[in-house]
Each structure stands twice: as structure tokens, then as C-alpha cells.
C-alpha positions in Angstrom: 71.0 30.9 118.3 73.1 32.2 115.0 71.3 33.4 112.1 73.3 31.2 109.2 73.3 32.4 105.6 74.5 30.6 102.5 76.3 32.7 99.7 78.6 31.7 96.8 82.2 32.9 96.4 83.7 33.3 92.7 87.3 32.3 93.0 88.1 33.6 89.7 91.4 32.6 87.5 89.6 29.6 86.4 89.1 28.3 89.8 86.0 27.1 91.1 82.7 28.6 92.7 82.5 27.4 96.1 79.2 28.0 98.4 80.0 28.9 102.1 77.8 29.6 104.9 78.4 32.6 107.1 77.5 33.2 110.9 78.2 35.1 113.6 78.9 39.1 113.9 80.4 41.2 111.2 83.3 42.5 113.2 84.1 39.5 115.0 87.4 37.5 115.0 87.1 36.0 111.6 87.7 32.1 111.3 87.3 30.1 108.5 86.1 26.5 108.8 87.5 23.8 106.7 85.6 20.6 106.0 87.1 17.1 105.7 86.8 14.1 103.2 83.5 14.2 101.0 82.1 16.6 103.4 80.4 20.3 103.3 80.0 23.4 104.9 77.0 21.3 106.7 79.5 19.4 108.9 79.8 22.9 111.0 76.2 23.2 110.8 76.1 22.5 114.6 78.6 24.9 115.3 77.3 27.9 113.0 74.3 28.1 114.4 75.7 28.3 118.0 78.2 30.9 116.7 79.1 33.6 119.6 78.8 37.2 118.1 82.6 37.5 119.2 83.3 35.2 116.1 82.7 35.7 112.3 82.4 32.4 111.1 82.9 31.2 107.3 82.4 27.8 106.2 83.5 26.9 102.3 82.2 24.0 100.6 85.6 22.7 98.8 85.9 22.0 95.3 84.2 19.0 93.8 82.1 18.5 97.1 78.5 19.3 98.3 77.0 21.9 95.9 80.8 23.1 95.1 81.8 23.1 91.0 83.4 19.7 90.3 86.1 20.5 87.8 88.0 17.1 86.4 91.4 17.6 88.7 92.6 19.7 91.6 92.2 17.1 94.4 95.5 17.2 96.1 95.7 18.7 99.4 97.7 21.6 98.0 95.0 22.4 95.3 92.6 22.7 98.3 95.0 24.8 100.4 95.2 27.2 97.1 91.6 27.6 97.0 91.5 28.5 100.7 93.4 31.3 100.3 91.8 32.5 97.1 88.3 32.1 99.1 90.1 34.3 102.1 91.1 36.8 99.3 87.7 36.8 97.0 85.6 37.3 100.8 88.0 40.1 102.1 89.1 38.2 104.9 92.9 39.5 105.3 93.6 37.1 108.3 91.5 34.7 110.3 91.6 31.7 112.7 91.7 28.7 110.7 89.6 25.5 111.8 90.2 22.0 110.2 87.9 19.2 110.6 89.5 15.4 110.0 91.4 15.9 106.7 90.7 19.7 106.5 93.2 20.2 108.8 95.8 19.2 106.0 94.9 22.0 103.8 94.1 24.6 106.8 97.9 23.7 108.1 99.5 24.0 104.8 98.1 27.6 104.4 99.3 28.2 108.0 102.9 27.2 107.0 103.2 29.0 104.1 100.9 32.0 104.6 101.3 32.9 108.1 100.5 36.4 107.6 97.1 35.0 106.7 96.6 33.0 109.9 95.9 34.5 113.4 95.8 30.8 114.7 95.5 27.1 113.9 92.7 24.9 115.5 92.6 21.3 114.5 89.8 18.8 115.1 90.6 15.5 114.6 93.0 15.8 112.1 95.6 13.1 111.4 99.5 13.6 111.6 99.9 10.9 109.0 97.9 8.1 107.5 100.5 5.5 107.1 99.4 2.3 108.9 96.1 3.1 109.7 94.3 -0.1 108.9 90.7 1.7 108.7 92.0 4.2 106.1 93.7 1.1 103.9 90.4 -0.7 103.9 88.2 2.8 103.0 91.1 2.8 100.3 90.4 -0.5 98.8 86.6 0.3 98.1 87.1 3.7 97.0 89.7 2.9 94.5 87.3 0.9 92.6 84.3 2.8 93.0 81.6 3.7 90.4 78.5 6.2 90.3 76.4 5.9 91.5 78.3 6.0 94.9 76.3 3.3 97.0 74.6 4.9 99.6 75.1 2.0 102.4 78.7 2.4 102.0 78.4 5.8 102.6 76.2 5.8 105.8 78.8 3.5 106.9 81.6 5.6 106.5 79.8 8.4 108.4 78.5 6.1 111.3 81.8 4.7 111.8 83.6 8.4 112.7 81.7 9.0 115.8 81.8 7.4 118.9 78.6 9.0 120.3 75.1 9.3 119.4 74.6 11.9 116.6 71.1 13.5 115.9 70.0 11.1 113.1 68.4 14.0 111.0 72.0 15.6 110.7 73.8 12.1 110.4 71.1 11.6 107.3 72.2 15.4 105.8 75.7 14.6 106.0 75.4 11.2 104.2 73.5 13.2 101.3 76.0 16.0 101.2 78.7 13.0 100.8 76.5 11.6 98.2 77.3 14.9 96.0 80.4 14.1 95.8 81.0 11.9 92.4 82.9 8.5 92.4 86.0 10.3 91.2 86.4 13.2 93.4 85.9 10.1 96.5 88.8 8.8 94.9 91.2 11.2 93.8 90.7 13.2 97.2 91.6 10.2 98.9 94.6 9.4 96.6 95.7 13.1 97.5 96.2 12.3 101.1 97.5 9.1 100.6 100.2 10.3 98.4 100.8 13.5 99.7 103.5 13.5 102.4 101.4 14.2 105.2 104.4 14.6 107.7 106.0 17.2 105.9 102.8 19.3 105.8 103.4 19.4 109.6 106.7 21.7 109.1 107.0 25.2 109.3 104.1 26.0 111.1 104.8 29.0 113.5 101.3 30.1 114.5 99.5 29.0 117.8 97.9 25.9 117.4 95.2 23.8 119.2 95.2 20.2 118.8 91.3 18.9 119.9 90.9 14.8 119.7 88.5 12.7 121.4 89.7 10.0 123.2 87.7 7.2 121.5 88.6 8.0 117.6 88.4 4.8 115.8 90.8 6.7 113.3 93.4 8.4 115.1 95.6 7.1 118.2 97.0 9.0 120.8 100.2 8.4 119.0 99.3 10.3 116.1 98.1 13.4 118.0 101.5 13.5 119.8 103.4 13.8 116.6 101.7 17.2 115.9 102.3 18.2 119.1 106.2 17.1 118.8 106.4 18.9 115.3 104.5 21.9 115.5 106.5 24.1 118.3 103.3 26.5 119.7 101.0 23.7 120.0 98.7 22.3 122.7 96.3 19.3 123.2 92.4 19.3 124.3 91.3 16.1 124.9 87.5 15.4 124.6 86.7 12.3 126.4 84.1 9.9 125.1 84.2 11.7 121.9 85.1 9.7 118.5 86.8 11.3 115.3 84.5 14.2 114.7 84.4 16.3 118.1 82.1 19.2 116.4 79.4 16.5 115.4 79.6 14.9 118.6 80.1 18.3 121.2 79.8 21.2 118.9 79.3 23.3 122.5 82.4 22.3 123.7 84.1 22.5 120.4 83.0 26.4 120.3 83.9 27.0 124.0 87.3 25.8 123.3 87.4 27.7 119.6 86.1 31.0 121.5 88.7 30.8 124.1 91.5 30.1 121.6 90.3 33.0 119.7 90.0 35.6 122.0 93.7 35.1 122.9 94.7 35.8 119.5 92.5 38.9 119.1 
């Protein structure tokens, strides 16, 4: 098992301070894990404690989420992407494999498209190509747009449970619900608004780094056709299907995701 250490990154220039978890071996291939909507670095905890010595993983908590600073604005995907580059600067990462989970893959692919000099490769774990036409997303937005503090725990629990197809350890799921409740209602609202109002298809253009797309075939949010859009748009991309997995394969089968990531990163070293 790998030791997991938690630190804080002060981004400077008026940007928020972000907690981040670190695991693996110093000198290993740098990997930056980017969490999704109303999550925190804890979403990758099952992977971090299994991190092989060949990799040096960093998992920041993004602005507004978890224990990160919560500024009044800056919740567009491009804001999170700018923070991600600032985080890499702050902790001294010149170039890394970026791993985006769910909506975290949007800011990861923005960085990959705009700053390929900083990205050795891109891994997308259950990341949407687009959100248009997805009934489940529209239903969540109808609730979130009217949300007020305190965020209803029952809603947060239903939201988290609805993302997986297989059983996830009860304690871990409860932790993720607790982490989601650290985000105030305005962060739930403005982050989702930013995703819905951004042309997500356009964020796929210009990505020339090697890209691994990981998708669970029981994903209740993303159909296979959505993932095919990524493959058709990103030139050097390939798909790995996790049979029986839902929207968050890194929750349901962290060992297999790590195997995929390790093989992909080894080819980029």
C-alpha cells in the first residue's frame, strides 16, 4: 500500500489555495488526478493508496470543492483549467499525465489542447463528450438551479449512488457524500451551469497528445455513442471498456484503472 500525504498548494496571484493528496515515489512519472463535479481529492483515494512506485501522483481539490478555498466566482471549466496549470507550476510539475474523472476530464482536456508542452498524455475516466440531450443531467439541473444552503443530504446521497453500477464500499460512499456537502449550493449551481453553458464539443478540438478513454459499459450517464464522439475527434485516442462498471470506474475497479493508467504512463515515459 502507498502512503498518502495531504498538503496545500498556494497558487498565488489571487487564486485559491488548494489542498492536494500525494502518493507514489518521488521521481516516478508525474500523474495529476483531476476530480469531477462536487467531489474532492478523496474520489481518487482508492487509487492513491494502491499507487505503484513507478508513478508519482498528485490529486488536487479544485476551487469551491472539499476543503479548498471557495471564491465568489470562477467556476467555468476554463477557470478550473487555469487553476490546474497554476497548480502544476506551484508544485513544480513540468509535464505530467493528466487523468480526469467525470467532468474533471473537461478541464484536463482543455489543458491538453492548449498546453501540450505540459501534458505527456491524457486519460479520461467516464468523461462526457457533450452533455446535450442527456435526460439525467437535465433532471439534476432542475434541482440544482433552485438549490439553497444547506444542501440536502438525501439529494447528495441519491446523486452519488446513481453514478455507479456495482457495489461501492459504504464507508467510501459516505465519505464522498460528506465531501460533496462541503461545496455550498452556489458551487453546485455555478459549476454545473458552467458545464452546461460551455461548448463541450469544442473542448475536444486541438488535442494532439495520446489519449486513453476509459468507459464503463453500464454507465447510466454516458452512452457508447458519447464516447465515440471523443474517439472520432481526438486523433491519437483509444477506448478501454470496463464491463459491468458504471460512470465512475475509479470507484468501482480502482485496481483495473491503475493497471490501465500504469501501462499508458509507462509508454509515455
